[in-house]
One Martini backbone bead per residue (centre of mass of N, CA, C, O) as a GRO file, in nm:
protein
  510
    1MET     BB    1  -0.678   3.761   2.561
    2THR     BB    2  -0.757   3.993   2.763
    3GLU     BB    3  -0.768   4.328   2.788
    4ASN     BB    4  -0.668   4.354   3.082
    5ILE     BB    5  -0.411   4.186   3.048
    6GLU     BB    6  -0.284   4.350   2.824
    7ASN     BB    7  -0.267   4.618   2.985
    8LEU     BB    8  -0.098   4.511   3.219
    9LYS     BB    9   0.150   4.439   3.059
   10LYS     BB   10   0.211   4.720   2.930
   11GLU     BB   11   0.246   4.872   3.205
   12ASN     BB   12   0.506   4.660   3.283
   13MET     BB   13   0.661   4.774   3.031
   14ASN     BB   14   0.998   4.855   2.860
   15LEU     BB   15   1.005   4.882   2.553
   16ALA     BB   16   1.165   4.876   2.282
   17GLU     BB   17   1.137   4.996   1.972
   18ASN     BB   18   1.353   4.769   1.899
   19ILE     BB   19   1.356   4.414   1.817
   20TYR     BB   20   1.606   4.160   1.810
   21ILE     BB   21   1.719   3.870   1.625
   22PHE     BB   22   1.979   3.647   1.740
   23ASP     BB   23   2.114   3.385   1.569
   24THR     BB   24   2.308   3.078   1.708
   25THR     BB   25   2.291   2.792   1.574
   26LEU     BB   26   2.576   2.790   1.405
   27ARG     BB   27   2.729   2.814   1.686
   28ASP     BB   28   2.605   2.739   1.967
   29GLY     BB   29   2.435   2.506   1.854
   30GLU     BB   30   2.694   2.342   1.754
   31GLN     BB   31   2.787   2.303   2.069
   32THR     BB   32   2.637   2.066   2.088
   33PRO     BB   33   2.670   1.771   2.193
   34GLY     BB   34   2.741   1.589   1.886
   35VAL     BB   35   2.760   1.841   1.695
   36ALA     BB   36   2.814   1.851   1.323
   37LEU     BB   37   2.836   2.068   1.059
   38THR     BB   38   2.819   2.116   0.745
   39VAL     BB   39   2.831   2.336   0.501
   40ASP     BB   40   2.560   2.259   0.366
   41GLU     BB   41   2.395   2.265   0.632
   42LYS     BB   42   2.445   2.561   0.698
   43ILE     BB   43   2.317   2.672   0.443
   44GLN     BB   44   2.033   2.568   0.489
   45ILE     BB   45   1.981   2.715   0.758
   46ALA     BB   46   2.042   3.004   0.669
   47GLN     BB   47   1.817   3.023   0.458
   48LYS     BB   48   1.582   2.971   0.659
   49LEU     BB   49   1.642   3.208   0.848
   50ASN     BB   50   1.607   3.423   0.634
   51ASN     BB   51   1.312   3.348   0.560
   52LEU     BB   52   1.206   3.407   0.845
   53GLY     BB   53   1.363   3.700   0.944
   54VAL     BB   54   1.617   3.736   1.081
   55ASP     BB   55   1.848   3.972   1.165
   56LYS     BB   56   2.069   3.761   1.286
   57ILE     BB   57   2.362   3.553   1.193
   58GLU     BB   58   2.561   3.323   1.348
   59VAL     BB   59   2.796   3.139   1.152
   60GLY     BB   60   3.053   3.150   1.359
   61PHE     BB   61   3.415   3.061   1.431
   62PRO     BB   62   3.664   3.143   1.230
   63ALA     BB   63   3.929   3.084   1.419
   64SER     BB   64   3.889   2.763   1.457
   65SER     BB   65   3.876   2.728   1.127
   66LYS     BB   66   3.877   2.689   0.789
   67GLY     BB   67   3.586   2.582   0.768
   68GLU     BB   68   3.453   2.831   0.896
   69ILE     BB   69   3.540   3.031   0.681
   70GLU     BB   70   3.416   2.886   0.439
   71SER     BB   71   3.119   2.884   0.533
   72ALA     BB   72   3.094   3.191   0.569
   73LYS     BB   73   3.154   3.264   0.273
   74LYS     BB   74   2.917   3.108   0.145
   75ILE     BB   75   2.696   3.258   0.295
   76ARG     BB   76   2.778   3.541   0.199
   77SER     BB   77   2.727   3.468  -0.116
   78MET     BB   78   2.397   3.458  -0.086
   79ASP     BB   79   2.270   3.734  -0.021
   80LEU     BB   80   2.143   3.804   0.246
   81ASP     BB   81   1.940   3.989   0.467
   82SER     BB   82   2.085   3.901   0.692
   83THR     BB   83   2.301   3.949   0.937
   84LEU     BB   84   2.642   3.858   0.953
   85VAL     BB   85   2.816   3.668   1.209
   86GLY     BB   86   3.123   3.673   1.402
   87LEU     BB   87   3.322   3.516   1.619
   88ALA     BB   88   3.538   3.667   1.889
   89ARG     BB   89   3.793   3.718   2.046
   90SER     BB   90   4.007   3.948   2.218
   91LEU     BB   91   4.161   3.927   1.916
   92PRO     BB   92   4.307   4.012   1.627
   93GLN     BB   93   4.309   3.727   1.485
   94ASP     BB   94   4.001   3.684   1.512
   95ILE     BB   95   3.917   3.934   1.350
   96ASP     BB   96   4.063   3.853   1.092
   97ALA     BB   97   3.884   3.603   1.040
   98VAL     BB   98   3.626   3.765   0.993
   99LEU     BB   99   3.743   3.917   0.750
  100ASP     BB  100   3.813   3.662   0.579
  101ALA     BB  101   3.492   3.587   0.575
  102ASP     BB  102   3.338   3.856   0.486
  103LEU     BB  103   3.245   4.013   0.732
  104GLU     BB  104   3.054   4.293   0.916
  105TYR     BB  105   3.022   4.130   1.198
  106VAL     BB  106   3.119   4.134   1.544
  107HIS     BB  107   3.150   3.894   1.818
  108THR     BB  108   3.298   3.995   2.111
  109PHE     BB  109   3.496   3.838   2.383
  110ILE     BB  110   3.523   3.833   2.756
  111GLY     BB  111   3.604   3.752   3.059
  112THR     BB  112   3.482   3.895   3.397
  113SER     BB  113   3.484   3.707   3.613
  114PRO     BB  114   3.655   3.577   3.868
  115LEU     BB  115   3.675   3.294   3.746
  116HIS     BB  116   3.790   3.387   3.469
  117ARG     BB  117   4.028   3.554   3.566
  118ASP     BB  118   4.171   3.327   3.753
  119TYR     BB  119   4.127   3.036   3.576
  120LYS     BB  120   4.144   3.116   3.263
  121LEU     BB  121   4.310   3.395   3.209
  122LYS     BB  122   4.499   3.523   3.422
  123MET     BB  123   4.375   3.822   3.479
  124SER     BB  124   4.324   4.137   3.518
  125LYS     BB  125   4.106   4.384   3.503
  126GLU     BB  126   4.283   4.574   3.332
  127GLU     BB  127   4.363   4.370   3.110
  128ILE     BB  128   4.076   4.313   3.011
  129ILE     BB  129   4.001   4.597   2.927
  130GLU     BB  130   4.228   4.635   2.726
  131LYS     BB  131   4.148   4.403   2.536
  132ALA     BB  132   3.860   4.496   2.474
  133VAL     BB  133   3.929   4.774   2.355
  134GLU     BB  134   4.124   4.683   2.133
  135SER     BB  135   3.919   4.505   1.977
  136VAL     BB  136   3.713   4.722   1.914
  137GLU     BB  137   3.903   4.918   1.769
  138TYR     BB  138   4.002   4.721   1.554
  139ALA     BB  139   3.727   4.661   1.429
  140LYS     BB  140   3.648   4.954   1.360
  141ASP     BB  141   3.902   5.015   1.181
  142HIS     BB  142   3.781   4.762   0.984
  143GLY     BB  143   3.452   4.815   0.954
  144LEU     BB  144   3.307   4.693   1.200
  145ALA     BB  145   3.060   4.568   1.363
  146VAL     BB  146   2.996   4.574   1.731
  147GLU     BB  147   2.978   4.309   1.972
  148PHE     BB  148   2.986   4.302   2.328
  149SER     BB  149   3.100   4.044   2.557
  150ALA     BB  150   3.055   3.965   2.902
  151GLU     BB  151   3.157   3.701   3.019
  152ASP     BB  152   2.981   3.621   3.290
  153SER     BB  153   2.805   3.867   3.392
  154THR     BB  154   2.626   3.731   3.635
  155ARG     BB  155   2.932   3.694   3.798
  156THR     BB  156   2.980   3.998   3.797
  157GLU     BB  157   3.068   4.275   3.915
  158ARG     BB  158   2.886   4.550   3.872
  159ASN     BB  159   3.107   4.773   3.860
  160TYR     BB  160   3.284   4.618   3.651
  161LEU     BB  161   3.079   4.585   3.428
  162PHE     BB  162   3.036   4.892   3.387
  163GLU     BB  163   3.326   4.962   3.323
  164ILE     BB  164   3.360   4.788   3.062
  165PHE     BB  165   3.119   4.906   2.914
  166ASN     BB  166   3.218   5.197   2.902
  167GLU     BB  167   3.482   5.144   2.746
  168VAL     BB  168   3.358   5.003   2.487
  169ALA     BB  169   3.167   5.230   2.416
  170ASP     BB  170   3.392   5.444   2.373
  171ALA     BB  171   3.527   5.253   2.142
  172GLY     BB  172   3.241   5.170   1.959
  173ALA     BB  173   3.026   4.998   2.044
  174ASP     BB  174   2.697   4.885   1.938
  175PHE     BB  175   2.684   4.641   2.148
  176LEU     BB  176   2.565   4.502   2.456
  177ASP     BB  177   2.638   4.193   2.616
  178VAL     BB  178   2.446   3.956   2.832
  179PRO     BB  179   2.577   3.678   2.974
  180ASP     BB  180   2.433   3.367   3.095
  181THR     BB  181   2.653   3.122   3.096
  182VAL     BB  182   2.508   2.927   3.349
  183GLY     BB  183   2.202   2.990   3.414
  184ILE     BB  184   2.131   3.166   3.707
  185LEU     BB  185   1.891   3.310   3.641
  186THR     BB  186   1.605   3.491   3.714
  187PRO     BB  187   1.353   3.696   3.650
  188ILE     BB  188   1.410   3.888   3.888
  189MET     BB  189   1.713   3.921   3.832
  190THR     BB  190   1.681   4.023   3.545
  191HIS     BB  191   1.520   4.276   3.604
  192GLU     BB  192   1.736   4.417   3.774
  193LEU     BB  193   1.975   4.413   3.576
  194ILE     BB  194   1.852   4.541   3.314
  195THR     BB  195   1.746   4.796   3.444
  196ASP     BB  196   2.022   4.899   3.535
  197ILE     BB  197   2.154   4.912   3.257
  198LYS     BB  198   1.940   5.098   3.118
  199ASN     BB  199   1.991   5.336   3.329
  200ASN     BB  200   2.322   5.357   3.230
  201PHE     BB  201   2.254   5.298   2.914
  202THR     BB  202   2.216   5.383   2.558
  203ILE     BB  203   2.310   5.140   2.449
  204PRO     BB  204   2.247   4.860   2.313
  205ILE     BB  205   2.089   4.558   2.438
  206SER     BB  206   2.198   4.226   2.499
  207VAL     BB  207   2.107   3.870   2.522
  208HIS     BB  208   2.260   3.555   2.672
  209PHE     BB  209   2.078   3.266   2.752
  210HIS     BB  210   2.084   2.998   2.957
  211ASN     BB  211   1.927   2.652   3.045
  212ASP     BB  212   2.006   2.506   3.323
  213PHE     BB  213   1.699   2.587   3.467
  214GLY     BB  214   1.477   2.653   3.239
  215LEU     BB  215   1.503   3.007   3.193
  216ALA     BB  216   1.578   3.139   2.918
  217THR     BB  217   1.306   3.243   2.811
  218ALA     BB  218   1.206   3.398   3.060
  219ASN     BB  219   1.455   3.587   3.076
  220SER     BB  220   1.436   3.709   2.792
  221LEU     BB  221   1.155   3.826   2.829
  222THR     BB  222   1.226   4.007   3.067
  223ALA     BB  223   1.441   4.175   2.924
  224ILE     BB  224   1.244   4.295   2.716
  225GLU     BB  225   1.054   4.427   2.923
  226CYS     BB  226   1.321   4.610   3.022
  227GLY     BB  227   1.462   4.694   2.715
  228ALA     BB  228   1.580   4.500   2.546
  229ASN     BB  229   1.697   4.482   2.202
  230GLN     BB  230   1.818   4.178   2.232
  231ALA     BB  231   1.821   3.821   2.136
  232HIS     BB  232   1.962   3.520   2.192
  233VAL     BB  233   1.917   3.233   1.972
  234THR     BB  234   1.770   2.903   1.907
  235ILE     BB  235   1.690   2.636   1.754
  236ASN     BB  236   1.543   2.434   1.993
  237GLY     BB  237   1.759   2.531   2.213
  238LEU     BB  238   2.037   2.505   2.140
  239GLY     BB  239   2.350   2.403   2.307
  240GLU     BB  240   2.518   2.421   2.562
  241ARG     BB  241   2.422   2.167   2.728
  242THR     BB  242   2.092   2.293   2.773
  243GLY     BB  243   2.119   2.559   2.626
  244ASN     BB  244   1.905   2.802   2.488
  245CYS     BB  245   1.713   3.018   2.374
  246SER     BB  246   1.415   2.980   2.216
  247LEU     BB  247   1.297   3.108   1.940
  248GLU     BB  248   1.000   3.000   1.925
  249GLU     BB  249   0.922   3.078   2.216
  250LEU     BB  250   0.979   3.381   2.215
  251VAL     BB  251   0.827   3.475   1.959
  252MET     BB  252   0.542   3.350   2.041
  253THR     BB  253   0.506   3.500   2.303
  254LEU     BB  254   0.514   3.783   2.188
  255LYS     BB  255   0.282   3.738   1.981
  256SER     BB  256   0.051   3.597   2.159
  257ALA     BB  257   0.070   3.742   2.449
  258TYR     BB  258   0.163   4.059   2.341
  259GLY     BB  259   0.144   4.146   2.030
  260ILE     BB  260   0.448   4.103   1.917
  261ASP     BB  261   0.572   4.178   1.599
  262LEU     BB  262   0.888   4.095   1.434
  263GLY     BB  263   0.845   3.997   1.118
  264LEU     BB  264   0.809   3.698   1.116
  265ASP     BB  265   0.770   3.381   0.954
  266THR     BB  266   0.613   3.156   1.155
  267THR     BB  267   0.524   2.929   0.946
  268ARG     BB  268   0.842   2.815   0.947
  269LEU     BB  269   0.913   2.678   1.224
  270TYR     BB  270   0.852   2.374   1.201
  271SER     BB  271   1.035   2.309   0.955
  272LEU     BB  272   1.296   2.419   1.083
  273SER     BB  273   1.304   2.234   1.326
  274ASN     BB  274   1.319   1.971   1.162
  275LEU     BB  275   1.579   2.034   1.012
  276VAL     BB  276   1.762   2.068   1.260
  277GLY     BB  277   1.704   1.790   1.382
  278ARG     BB  278   1.812   1.626   1.139
  279LEU     BB  279   2.106   1.755   1.107
  280THR     BB  280   2.188   1.713   1.425
  281GLY     BB  281   2.024   1.466   1.579
  282VAL     BB  282   1.819   1.639   1.759
  283LYS     BB  283   1.555   1.538   1.926
  284MET     BB  284   1.247   1.630   2.003
  285PRO     BB  285   1.033   1.653   2.227
  286VAL     BB  286   0.696   1.607   2.225
  287ASN     BB  287   0.668   1.858   2.455
  288LYS     BB  288   0.763   2.080   2.285
  289PRO     BB  289   0.723   2.385   2.244
  290ILE     BB  290   0.545   2.457   1.935
  291VAL     BB  291   0.718   2.182   1.784
  292GLY     BB  292   0.600   1.951   1.903
  293ASP     BB  293   0.398   1.681   1.856
  294ASN     BB  294   0.212   1.783   2.123
  295ALA     BB  295   0.138   2.091   2.096
  296PHE     BB  296  -0.150   1.994   1.917
  297ALA     BB  297  -0.245   1.762   2.110
  298HIS     BB  298  -0.540   1.543   2.169
  299GLU     BB  299  -0.745   1.327   2.400
  300SER     BB  300  -0.935   1.435   2.578
  301GLY     BB  301  -1.269   1.458   2.567
  302ILE     BB  302  -1.303   1.747   2.674
  303HIS     BB  303  -1.092   1.882   2.493
  304VAL     BB  304  -1.194   1.792   2.216
  305HIS     BB  305  -1.472   1.917   2.232
  306GLY     BB  306  -1.364   2.206   2.248
  307ILE     BB  307  -1.187   2.210   1.990
  308LEU     BB  308  -1.421   2.146   1.784
  309ASN     BB  309  -1.566   2.423   1.856
  310ASN     BB  310  -1.295   2.575   1.992
  311SER     BB  311  -0.957   2.602   1.992
  312SER     BB  312  -0.922   2.817   2.233
  313THR     BB  313  -0.991   2.636   2.479
  314TYR     BB  314  -0.685   2.455   2.432
  315GLU     BB  315  -0.537   2.705   2.275
  316PRO     BB  316  -0.310   2.981   2.245
  317MET     BB  317  -0.280   2.886   1.944
  318SER     BB  318  -0.236   2.824   1.622
  319PRO     BB  319  -0.073   2.595   1.427
  320GLU     BB  320  -0.055   2.777   1.167
  321MET     BB  321   0.142   2.995   1.282
  322VAL     BB  322   0.389   2.749   1.269
  323GLY     BB  323   0.318   2.505   1.062
  324HIS     BB  324   0.133   2.324   1.202
  325SER     BB  325  -0.073   2.057   1.353
  326ARG     BB  326  -0.351   1.906   1.440
  327ARG     BB  327  -0.406   1.640   1.699
  328ILE     BB  328  -0.598   1.349   1.738
  329VAL     BB  329  -0.587   1.135   2.009
  330LEU     BB  330  -0.627   0.793   2.068
  331GLY     BB  331  -0.777   0.658   2.377
  332LYS     BB  332  -0.873   0.627   2.707
  333HIS     BB  333  -0.974   0.954   2.694
  334THR     BB  334  -1.164   0.924   2.472
  335GLY     BB  335  -1.422   1.052   2.290
  336ALA     BB  336  -1.677   1.027   2.066
  337ASN     BB  337  -1.623   1.291   1.907
  338ALA     BB  338  -1.338   1.222   1.812
  339VAL     BB  339  -1.405   0.967   1.650
  340LYS     BB  340  -1.614   1.092   1.460
  341SER     BB  341  -1.422   1.302   1.340
  342LYS     BB  342  -1.218   1.101   1.223
  343LEU     BB  343  -1.411   0.941   1.042
  344LYS     BB  344  -1.498   1.184   0.873
  345GLU     BB  345  -1.214   1.259   0.770
  346HIS     BB  346  -1.208   0.945   0.633
  347HIS     BB  347  -1.488   0.863   0.513
  348ILE     BB  348  -1.640   0.699   0.754
  349ASP     BB  349  -1.939   0.496   0.770
  350LEU     BB  350  -2.129   0.432   1.062
  351ASN     BB  351  -2.318   0.274   1.255
  352ASP     BB  352  -2.401   0.252   1.576
  353ASP     BB  353  -2.295  -0.035   1.626
  354GLN     BB  354  -2.021  -0.001   1.490
  355PHE     BB  355  -1.922   0.235   1.659
  356CYS     BB  356  -1.928   0.096   1.936
  357LYS     BB  357  -1.714  -0.116   1.864
  358VAL     BB  358  -1.486   0.077   1.793
  359PHE     BB  359  -1.484   0.237   2.059
  360ASP     BB  360  -1.428  -0.008   2.244
  361GLU     BB  361  -1.156  -0.083   2.113
  362ILE     BB  362  -1.010   0.179   2.180
  363LYS     BB  363  -1.043   0.163   2.485
  364SER     BB  364  -0.902  -0.110   2.519
  365LEU     BB  365  -0.630  -0.019   2.406
  366GLY     BB  366  -0.588   0.212   2.609
  367ASP     BB  367  -0.595   0.031   2.869
  368SER     BB  368  -0.327  -0.125   2.753
  369GLY     BB  369  -0.136   0.141   2.659
  370LYS     BB  370  -0.243   0.246   2.383
  371CYS     BB  371  -0.188   0.442   2.101
  372VAL     BB  372  -0.416   0.557   1.865
  373THR     BB  373  -0.408   0.579   1.541
  374ASP     BB  374  -0.529   0.646   1.238
  375ASP     BB  375  -0.456   0.370   1.119
  376ASP     BB  376  -0.595   0.208   1.334
  377LEU     BB  377  -0.880   0.314   1.295
  378ILE     BB  378  -0.918   0.232   1.003
  379ALA     BB  379  -0.873  -0.071   1.044
  380ILE     BB  380  -1.101  -0.116   1.249
  381ALA     BB  381  -1.333  -0.008   1.071
  382ILE     BB  382  -1.294  -0.199   0.829
  383THR     BB  383  -1.332  -0.458   0.989
  384GLU     BB  384  -1.623  -0.390   1.078
  385LEU     BB  385  -1.744  -0.365   0.796
  386ALA     BB  386  -1.671  -0.655   0.706
  387SER     BB  387  -1.842  -0.803   0.936
  388ALA     BB  388  -2.131  -0.723   0.804
  389ARG     BB  389  -2.109  -0.938   0.628
  390GLU     BB  390  -2.158  -1.224   0.499
  391THR     BB  391  -2.058  -1.526   0.705
  392PRO     BB  392  -2.021  -1.858   0.659
  393ILE     BB  393  -1.736  -1.821   0.805
  394VAL     BB  394  -1.648  -1.884   1.152
  395ILE     BB  395  -1.466  -1.821   1.424
  396LYS     BB  396  -1.454  -2.007   1.754
  397GLY     BB  397  -1.143  -2.119   1.769
  398LEU     BB  398  -0.802  -2.100   1.931
  399SER     BB  399  -0.496  -2.306   1.942
  400ILE     BB  400  -0.155  -2.284   2.055
  401SER     BB  401   0.144  -2.495   2.005
  402ILE     BB  402   0.470  -2.448   2.152
  403GLY     BB  403   0.822  -2.562   2.121
  404ALA     BB  404   1.091  -2.731   2.178
  405ASN     BB  405   1.133  -2.962   1.930
  406VAL     BB  406   0.842  -2.869   1.812
  407SER     BB  407   0.575  -2.855   1.628
  408PRO     BB  408   0.355  -2.646   1.549
  409THR     BB  409   0.017  -2.618   1.686
  410ALA     BB  410  -0.324  -2.600   1.552
  411THR     BB  411  -0.646  -2.527   1.688
  412VAL     BB  412  -0.950  -2.524   1.495
  413LYS     BB  413  -1.268  -2.345   1.506
  414LEU     BB  414  -1.551  -2.373   1.290
  415GLU     BB  415  -1.825  -2.206   1.129
  416ILE     BB  416  -2.018  -2.380   0.877
  417ASP     BB  417  -2.320  -2.313   0.810
  418GLY     BB  418  -2.372  -2.371   1.139
  419VAL     BB  419  -2.124  -2.572   1.154
  420GLU     BB  420  -1.909  -2.730   1.365
  421LYS     BB  421  -1.547  -2.739   1.333
  422GLU     BB  422  -1.250  -2.949   1.414
  423THR     BB  423  -0.885  -2.903   1.412
  424ALA     BB  424  -0.543  -3.023   1.367
  425SER     BB  425  -0.219  -2.863   1.292
  426THR     BB  426   0.084  -2.833   1.135
  427GLY     BB  427   0.395  -2.627   1.115
  428VAL     BB  428   0.653  -2.387   1.076
  429GLY     BB  429   0.425  -2.223   1.219
  430PRO     BB  430   0.148  -2.089   1.358
  431ILE     BB  431   0.026  -1.982   1.094
  432ASP     BB  432   0.064  -2.232   0.919
  433ALA     BB  433  -0.098  -2.420   1.102
  434ALA     BB  434  -0.370  -2.266   1.087
  435LEU     BB  435  -0.401  -2.276   0.775
  436ASN     BB  436  -0.404  -2.583   0.755
  437ALA     BB  437  -0.660  -2.624   0.923
  438ILE     BB  438  -0.850  -2.464   0.743
  439GLY     BB  439  -0.812  -2.634   0.488
  440VAL     BB  440  -0.942  -2.889   0.608
  441LEU     BB  441  -1.228  -2.764   0.690
  442ILE     BB  442  -1.295  -2.639   0.374
  443LYS     BB  443  -1.267  -2.863   0.146
  444ASP     BB  444  -1.595  -2.918   0.116
  445THR     BB  445  -1.663  -2.606   0.030
  446ILE     BB  446  -1.368  -2.488  -0.058
  447ASP     BB  447  -1.109  -2.417  -0.305
  448VAL     BB  448  -0.801  -2.267  -0.207
  449LYS     BB  449  -0.548  -2.006  -0.254
  450LEU     BB  450  -0.251  -1.844  -0.163
  451ASP     BB  451  -0.109  -1.551  -0.317
  452GLU     BB  452  -0.111  -1.328  -0.073
  453TYR     BB  453   0.108  -1.190   0.196
  454ASN     BB  454   0.063  -0.922   0.442
  455LEU     BB  455   0.263  -0.775   0.705
  456GLU     BB  456   0.181  -0.515   0.950
  457GLY     BB  457   0.294  -0.268   1.163
  458ILE     BB  458   0.133   0.012   1.231
  459THR     BB  459   0.292   0.019   1.496
  460GLY     BB  460   0.509   0.045   1.728
  461GLY     BB  461   0.597  -0.207   1.923
  462THR     BB  462   0.470  -0.467   2.123
  463ASP     BB  463   0.158  -0.329   2.086
  464ALA     BB  464   0.107  -0.368   1.802
  465LEU     BB  465  -0.075  -0.358   1.531
  466ALA     BB  466  -0.189  -0.604   1.311
  467GLU     BB  467  -0.178  -0.607   0.953
  468VAL     BB  468  -0.361  -0.807   0.721
  469PHE     BB  469  -0.298  -0.897   0.374
  470VAL     BB  470  -0.491  -1.075   0.126
  471ILE     BB  471  -0.484  -1.321  -0.151
  472CYS     BB  472  -0.734  -1.518  -0.300
  473SER     BB  473  -0.812  -1.827  -0.484
  474ASP     BB  474  -0.984  -2.004  -0.707
  475PHE     BB  475  -1.043  -2.259  -0.964
  476ASP     BB  476  -1.214  -2.024  -1.140
  477GLY     BB  477  -1.039  -1.736  -1.103
  478ASN     BB  478  -1.108  -1.613  -0.843
  479LYS     BB  479  -1.069  -1.308  -0.653
  480ALA     BB  480  -0.975  -1.212  -0.305
  481ASN     BB  481  -0.964  -0.999  -0.050
  482GLY     BB  482  -0.806  -0.955   0.279
  483ARG     BB  483  -0.873  -0.809   0.612
  484SER     BB  484  -0.688  -0.745   0.927
  485THR     BB  485  -0.703  -0.654   1.285
  486ASN     BB  486  -0.454  -0.726   1.545
  487GLN     BB  487  -0.255  -0.799   1.820
  488ASP     BB  488  -0.273  -1.083   1.691
  489VAL     BB  489  -0.116  -1.225   1.428
  490VAL     BB  490  -0.271  -1.490   1.396
  491MET     BB  491  -0.557  -1.376   1.403
  492ALA     BB  492  -0.521  -1.176   1.172
  493SER     BB  493  -0.466  -1.395   0.959
  494ILE     BB  494  -0.727  -1.559   0.981
  495LEU     BB  495  -0.929  -1.326   0.929
  496ALA     BB  496  -0.823  -1.256   0.647
  497ILE     BB  497  -0.868  -1.529   0.516
  498LEU     BB  498  -1.176  -1.545   0.578
  499ASP     BB  499  -1.253  -1.292   0.426
  500SER     BB  500  -1.172  -1.405   0.149
  501ILE     BB  501  -1.331  -1.673   0.149
  502ASN     BB  502  -1.616  -1.550   0.179
  503LYS     BB  503  -1.611  -1.400  -0.088
  504LEU     BB  504  -1.576  -1.654  -0.267
  505LEU     BB  505  -1.830  -1.799  -0.168
  506LEU     BB  506  -2.033  -1.583  -0.264
  507ILE     BB  507  -1.957  -1.605  -0.560
  508LYS     BB  508  -2.022  -1.908  -0.596
  509ARG     BB  509  -2.338  -1.865  -0.491
  510ALA     BB  510  -2.452  -1.642  -0.701
   0.00000   0.00000   0.00000
């Protein structure tokens, strides 16, 4: 970021002296449809969040089940540095459950919007204020720190929202939370709302924004710009419906774009994201900011050339900042510099002619819609290196015939020491038929047997490259391996067999 942009940002922000991260992965994040964490899984995530350095961890909703109380107690016994929080409705029994879980901080809430008053709670404005105040006073009387949420704040009449905030603040609430329960805010609306609240209240303000329109992170960032003291977040943006503000997105925007370091060990973000993804079963999209597989992946030749010279040309931050790694993807848009860099990385040295053939093969695979992995590249390069050796036997043609109720037939044409030979054979499958034909053609040149055959799809999908590895031996006891890569499994098998046979033939003639 240029100095002018940095100064412009700071001039337009009203940052709080202290900004806190309130992580609710274990509570709101677990409310992601289809997600249910075990006690041990919650413990794993809590430990990692603590190691990351978040200020507060909402460990669950103790009143919802005995299991929630048990997991909260176990996490409490870990003696973590993060403040541990329990959720509670504005009911004494819910707050008792937080106390039973041995927690010291309660996040209590009640709906305040007309929709919640009329259709969910069926309570008057006065009754809701009374419940809210009673719960805050009850929690404070029992020694708890209290954060009060006016659920559905953003659809609540402003004067009534301020009225209930004033009442709970007078009752002793330590934080006032503003939930955008159905994610209707935009950054402009957020700016107006939070600025108004900050102008009217001295008590710390927290925000809890949902992502229904994809604006949770932008709105949380705007709230912090306007002086909000705390943001509720989840790892990977998990949560009800479309989720909550993403911890990694908010923290890294503050750190990278604004130079605001919240004291978190951000190098742990990628591994924590993967852990949460694995335990919840919610896989992140490859293009997920910060932690997605493609967050630091590059294919375009122009982009890769810039990245190789200076990563800042096409990256807003380094992958190492979040414990991620840069990935150069090979495909139809790849330039020569990217391929050369990859080959150097894997200590593969090709001459100019060999490189051109490998590069053309990668381009061809890319044009066919395939993304070429590192393993693909290595296999293609090794195959090209192998082809540079003397090859007494070369395949010149292959035709396969298969059908219902007919034995597969392979017609193979080989050039052996400059002489072309052709024959056809049947087999239990096309590969077997082709290998039988090769055996017939080479019987007067060398007698070999196949000792080992391994076939692997280097990458998934119907367009996967097939890599075949074989070991053949002659009857003098010599052994030689052979390897080949091709999108056609039959051709890959034949080329691997011929690679091995040619090595044995060269040994025989040495």
